SEMARLUM-560270 format. One record per residue (C-alpha): residue in one letter; x, y, z. Coordinates in steps of 0.2 Angstrom, whole numbers, padded with zeros to 4 digits, always signed. Example, Ala and Ser with C-alpha at 12.3 -4.5 7.8 and 13.67 -1.06 7.14 Angstrom:
<atoms>
a+0062-0022+0039/s+0068-0005+0036/
</atoms>
This chain:
<atoms>
m-0028+0273-0048/g-0038+0274-0064/g-0046+0260-0074/s-0051+0242-0069/t-0043+0236-0053/q-0042+0217-0055/l-0031+0202-0056/q-0026+0201-0074/r-0028+0185-0084/v-0010+0185-0092/i-0003+0167-0088/g-0005+0155-0103/y-0001+0136-0106/f+0018+0139-0107/h+0020+0150-0091/g+0007+0139-0082/t+0018+0124-0085/i+0033+0134-0079/f+0024+0138-0063/l+0021+0120-0060/f+0039+0116-0063/s+0045+0130-0052/i+0035+0125-0036/i+0036+0106-0038/i+0055+0105-0042/g+0061+0113-0026/a+0072+0106-0013/g+0062+0089-0013/i+0072+0080-0026/f+0088+0084-0017/v+0082+0079+0000/a+0068+0066-0002/p+0078+0051-0010/k+0086+0049+0007/g+0069+0047+0016/v+0061+0036+0003/l+0075+0024+0003/k+0076+0024+0022/y+0058+0020+0024/s+0059+0007+0010/s+0071-0003+0021/l+0085+0001+0009/n+0076-0009-0004/v+0080-0002-0021/g+0066-0009-0031/v+0053-0004-0018/s+0061+0014-0017/l+0060+0016-0036/s+0042+0009-0036/i+0037+0021-0023/w+0044+0036-0034/a+0033+0029-0049/a+0018+0027-0038/c+0020+0044-0031/a+0019+0051-0049/v+0003+0042-0052/v-0005+0047-0035/s+0000+0065-0038/t-0006+0066-0056/m-0023+0058-0050/a-0024+0070-0036/a-0019+0085-0047/l-0032+0081-0060/s-0046+0079-0047/h-0040+0095-0039/a-0041+0104-0056/e-0060+0103-0056/l-0060+0116-0042/g-0051+0129-0053/t-0060+0126-0069/t-0077+0126-0060/f-0073+0142-0050/p-0060+0151-0061/r-0054+0163-0048/s-0038+0166-0037/g-0039+0156-0021/a-0051+0144-0028/q-0048+0130-0015/y-0053+0142-0001/y-0069+0148-0011/f-0073+0130-0015/l-0072+0124+0003/k-0083+0138+0009/r-0096+0135-0004/s-0096+0116-0002/l-0092+0112+0016/g-0096+0129+0024/p-0087+0144+0031/f-0081+0134+0047/i-0071+0122+0037/a-0064+0135+0025/f-0058+0145+0039/f-0048+0131+0046/y-0040+0128+0029/l-0036+0147+0029/w-0030+0145+0048/i-0017+0131+0044/n-0011+0141+0028/l-0009+0157+0038/f+0005+0149+0048/s+0011+0133+0039/t+0015+0142+0023/p+0026+0156+0031/a+0035+0143+0042/g+0039+0133+0026/i+0045+0149+0017/a+0056+0153+0032/a+0063+0135+0033/r+0067+0135+0014/g+0074+0153+0015/l+0086+0147+0029/l+0091+0132+0018/l+0094+0143+0003/a+0105+0155+0014/g+0115+0140+0020/y+0119+0134+0003/i+0124+0151-0003/t+0135+0155+0013/q+0143+0138+0015/p+0157+0140+0002/f+0163+0155+0013/y+0165+0144+0028/p+0174+0129+0021/g+0176+0114+0033/c+0165+0122+0047/f+0147+0126+0051/v+0140+0143+0045/p+0136+0155+0059/e+0118+0158+0062/m+0118+0177+0061/p+0124+0179+0043/k+0113+0165+0037/k+0098+0172+0045/c+0102+0190+0038/l+0104+0183+0021/a+0088+0173+0022/l+0078+0189+0027/a+0086+0198+0012/i+0081+0185+0000/l+0063+0184+0006/w+0061+0203+0005/c+0069+0203-0012/l+0056+0191-0018/g+0042+0202-0010/i+0049+0217-0020/l+0048+0206-0036/n+0030+0200-0033/a+0025+0219-0030/r+0031+0223-0048/g+0017+0211-0055/v+0014+0195-0064/k+0025+0198-0079/e+0041+0200-0069/v+0037+0185-0059/t+0034+0174-0074/w+0050+0180-0082/f+0060+0176-0066/q+0052+0159-0064/t+0056+0154-0082/v+0075+0159-0080/s+0077+0149-0063/t+0067+0134-0070/v+0079+0133-0085/v+0094+0133-0073/k+0088+0119-0062/m+0082+0109-0076/t+0099+0110-0084/v+0107+0103-0068/l+0094+0089-0066/c+0096+0084-0084/f+0115+0083-0082/i+0113+0072-0067/s+0100+0061-0076/v+0110+0059-0092/t+0126+0056-0082/g+0117+0042-0072/l+0111+0034-0088/v+0129+0034-0095/l+0136+0026-0079/v+0122+0013-0079/v+0126+0008-0097/r+0145+0008-0094/g+0144+0004-0076/r+0154-0009-0066/k+0146-0026-0061/e+0144-0021-0043/n+0134-0005-0048/l+0123-0015-0060/a+0119-0028-0047/r+0109-0015-0037/f+0097-0015-0051/e+0097-0033-0056/n+0094-0038-0038/a+0083-0023-0034/f+0069-0032-0024/d+0081-0044-0014/g+0081-0033+0001/e+0070-0032+0016/v+0051-0028+0012/p+0045-0013+0022/n+0028-0014+0032/a+0013-0004+0029/s+0018+0010+0041/q+0035+0012+0033/i+0027+0012+0016/a+0015+0026+0021/e+0030+0036+0028/a+0040+0033+0012/f+0025+0039+0002/l+0024+0055+0012/q+0043+0058+0009/g+0041+0055-0010/l+0025+0065-0011/y+0034+0080-0003/a+0045+0081-0019/y+0029+0081-0029/s+0020+0094-0018/g+0014+0110-0025/w+0004+0104-0040/g-0011+0114-0034/v-0003+0131-0038/l-0013+0134-0054/v-0030+0132-0044/r-0024+0145-0032/i-0020+0157-0046/a-0034+0152-0058/g-0040+0170-0058/e-0024+0175-0068/l-0024+0161-0080/k-0030+0162-0098/n-0044+0150-0102/p-0042+0140-0085/s-0054+0126-0091/e-0041+0121-0104/t-0025+0127-0097/i-0025+0119-0079/p-0028+0101-0085/k-0015+0102-0100/c-0002+0110-0088/v-0005+0097-0075/i-0002+0082-0087/t+0013+0090-0096/a+0022+0095-0080/l+0019+0080-0069/t+0024+0068-0084/l+0040+0077-0086/v+0044+0079-0068/a+0040+0060-0065/l+0052+0055-0079/i+0066+0067-0072/y+0064+0061-0054/l+0065+0043-0059/l+0081+0046-0069/v+0089+0056-0055/n+0085+0042-0043/v+0093+0029-0055/s+0108+0040-0056/y+0110+0042-0037/i+0109+0023-0035/a+0121+0020-0050/v+0134+0029-0041/l+0131+0028-0022/t+0126+0013-0012/p+0109+0013-0003/r+0118+0015+0014/e+0128+0030+0007/i+0112+0038+0001/v+0104+0036+0018/s+0119+0042+0028/s+0122+0058+0017/d+0114+0075+0022/a+0115+0081+0004/v+0113+0067-0009/a+0116+0077-0024/v+0132+0085-0017/t+0139+0067-0012/w+0134+0061-0029/m+0144+0075-0038/d+0159+0073-0026/r+0160+0055-0032/v+0157+0059-0051/i+0165+0076-0054/p+0172+0084-0038/s+0177+0100-0047/m+0159+0103-0052/q+0151+0104-0034/w+0147+0122-0038/a+0134+0116-0051/i+0124+0107-0038/s+0124+0122-0027/i+0117+0132-0041/g+0104+0119-0045/v+0098+0118-0027/s+0098+0137-0025/s+0088+0140-0041/s+0076+0126-0036/i+0073+0133-0019/v+0072+0152-0024/s+0059+0148-0038/s+0049+0137-0027/l+0049+0151-0014/n+0044+0164-0026/c+0030+0153-0033/t+0024+0150-0015/v+0023+0169-0010/f+0014+0172-0027/s+0001+0159-0025/t-0002+0160-0006/s-0005+0179-0007/r-0020+0175-0019/l-0027+0163-0006/w-0027+0177+0007/y-0034+0189-0006/m-0049+0178-0009/a-0052+0175+0010/s-0052+0194+0012/q-0065+0196-0001/q-0076+0183+0007/g-0075+0192+0024/q-0063+0180+0034/l-0048+0191+0034/p-0047+0210+0035/l-0052+0220+0019/i-0035+0227+0017/f-0028+0210+0011/s-0040+0211-0005/t-0033+0228-0010/l-0022+0229-0026/n-0007+0240-0030/i-0005+0248-0047/q+0003+0232-0054/s-0012+0222-0049/c-0003+0213-0034/p-0011+0210-0017/i+0004+0218-0010/v-0002+0219+0008/a-0005+0200+0008/v+0013+0198+0002/i+0020+0209+0015/q+0010+0201+0029/m+0016+0184+0024/l+0034+0189+0024/i+0032+0197+0041/f+0026+0180+0048/a+0040+0171+0039/s+0053+0184+0045/i+0047+0181+0063/l+0049+0162+0061/i+0067+0164+0055/i+0072+0169+0072/p+0070+0152+0081/s+0082+0138+0075/d+0072+0122+0075/l+0060+0126+0060/i+0060+0108+0053/l+0050+0103+0069/l+0037+0116+0066/i+0035+0110+0048/n+0033+0092+0054/y+0019+0097+0065/v+0008+0104+0051/g+0016+0095+0035/f+0004+0080+0034/t-0011+0092+0035/d-0010+0094+0016/w-0017+0077+0014/i-0031+0081+0027/q-0035+0097+0017/l-0035+0087+0000/g-0047+0074+0008/l-0059+0088+0013/m-0058+0095-0004/m-0063+0079-0013/t-0077+0076+0000/g-0083+0094-0004/l-0082+0090-0023/l-0093+0075-0021/k-0105+0085-0010/l-0106+0099-0023/r-0109+0086-0037/y-0124+0079-0028/r-0131+0096-0022/e-0128+0106-0038/p-0128+0094-0052/h-0132+0107-0065/l-0117+0119-0060/s-0106+0123-0075/r-0091+0112-0075/p-0080+0115-0090/y-0068+0101-0084/k-0076+0086-0075/v-0064+0073-0067/r-0069+0055-0067/l-0076+0049-0050/p-0063+0034-0048/f-0050+0048-0048/v-0059+0057-0034/f-0062+0041-0024/g-0044+0035-0026/t-0038+0052-0020/i-0049+0051-0004/a-0043+0033-0001/m-0025+0039-0003/s-0028+0053+0009/l-0035+0042+0022/f-0021+0030+0020/l-0007+0043+0022/v-0016+0052+0037/l-0022+0037+0047/t-0009+0024+0045/p+0005+0033+0054/v-0007+0038+0067/i-0014+0021+0070/k+0002+0011+0068/s+0015+0023+0076/p+0006+0037+0085/q+0017+0052+0089/m+0015+0068+0100/h+0016+0079+0085/h-0001+0072+0079/i-0009+0079+0095/y+0000+0095+0093/v-0007+0097+0076/l-0025+0094+0082/l-0023+0107+0096/f-0016+0119+0083/i-0031+0117+0072/l-0043+0118+0086/s-0035+0134+0092/g-0042+0143+0077/l-0059+0143+0086/l-0052+0157+0097/f-0051+0168+0082/y-0065+0161+0071/l-0079+0164+0084/p-0076+0182+0089/f-0068+0190+0073/v-0077+0180+0059/h-0093+0173+0066/f-0098+0188+0077/s-0088+0201+0067/l-0081+0209+0083/g-0069+0224+0080/s-0075+0228+0063/t-0075+0247+0066/y-0057+0246+0072/f-0052+0236+0057/n-0060+0249+0045/k-0049+0263+0053/i-0034+0253+0050/t-0039+0248+0032/c-0041+0267+0028/f-0023+0271+0035/l-0015+0256+0026/q-0023+0260+0009/l-0015+0277+0010/l+0001+0270+0016/f+0003+0257+0002/n-0006+0266-0011/v-0019+0252-0014/s-0037+0251-0018/p-0051+0237-0017/a-0052+0226-0032/d-0067+0226-0043/d-0082+0214-0040/t-0075+0197-0043/d-0091+0188-0047/e-0095+0201-0060/y-0078+0199-0068/i-0079+0180-0069/s-0097+0180-0076/t-0091+0192-0089/e-0077+0181-0093/e-0088+0166-0095/t-0101+0175-0105/l-0087+0181-0117/q-0080+0163-0119/k-0098+0155-0122/n-0104+0169-0133/p-0091+0179-0142/p-0096+0196-0148/e-0103+0195-0165/t-0097+0206-0179/p-0110+0219-0184/a-0118+0214-0201/k-0116+0226-0215/k-0131+0236-0221/e-0136+0232-0238/
</atoms>
């Protein structure tokens, strides 16, 4: 492979915003309204307030998080930042959780997508498990092939799928507004007396927030792929503000549309709120909802595969994963990391109860975010002169830490569950791998032999020095090359 082998900075403001749309607007807006309303005690006003508050919290957390990617403009910046600020031990546990929680989430969404696609072929009955799982596997490996072809193909695919799902969500939003304006008295009464219902307690509010924040999750994707962004110090904050503002507006309008057509009890009792909504409004267009849900899930899946492979790429460069994960193919894709992730996801498709596994590790996202904000404060104190092109205000950081503590500790204290213990045991089990393979570097000779074989098999080569690449980028941004003066 001739020339420079390195991740290429080819993603600008437009495609960066598309990536955020792709991963944030997944299955969440079609699933979470039920959970938010349920934990809001069917109180419409509280439910809509929580959706608005989730937008504010997500924006605040995303802007705080953006400092990581602008200070360390490399792919997998979260992992690198944790290792530098809180040490290799904490960084490994962040990696350990992602090694299993991300493939589990990919497998679950793959099955959900396969279910939506195959359901029309089995009207009035359940879809058999075997064809659904086979289709889910085919979808995942097709996304793997797409990622292997490079960033340009991925961005093109994300743009098309985002346009499709935004069209469906805009249709739901506009239809809902029309129904509210021309609505019947009983429908309008749900908004006029929005806060008349039962008020939820603190534990219920925390659970409702977790449900709503699930629909906003994924806003950290640009920090994970910061090594492939053009001018990340400007691109990341601009994309975050643009994308989250538009997503918040769409989410609120979609929820208003749901409530304008369906009663709170109908929403809570529905397994697919958008399908029930369309069945009530235009029954003959249920296929449009299926297309919208399918495009949302597949674009979110693709974005997850793309960004997580960059996290494993960085962990490999830092010595906490085998070297083979930081090798690139001719299209500058960490193809071995993509393949390993899809192998894990394919194995997890075999068992049937994947949602339970997701619940075990789901709330760890806010534990990780709390750790990152703590590391940010520590690095501000320890390295005050570190170059920070974008510097978030400290109230945002403290607010994000407070929200993280509230969302993690309130359910544990108010209503402790067994899965909290399971998550703790899962995290601690990482010690069994960290001590022998990372801390003491046992089996390195054996891994080197495997690396040589896999390099030949996949036709990949190690990437160029990342630190040298980044320092060159920073130097060019600060001191652009001067035009040679003409001789007199």
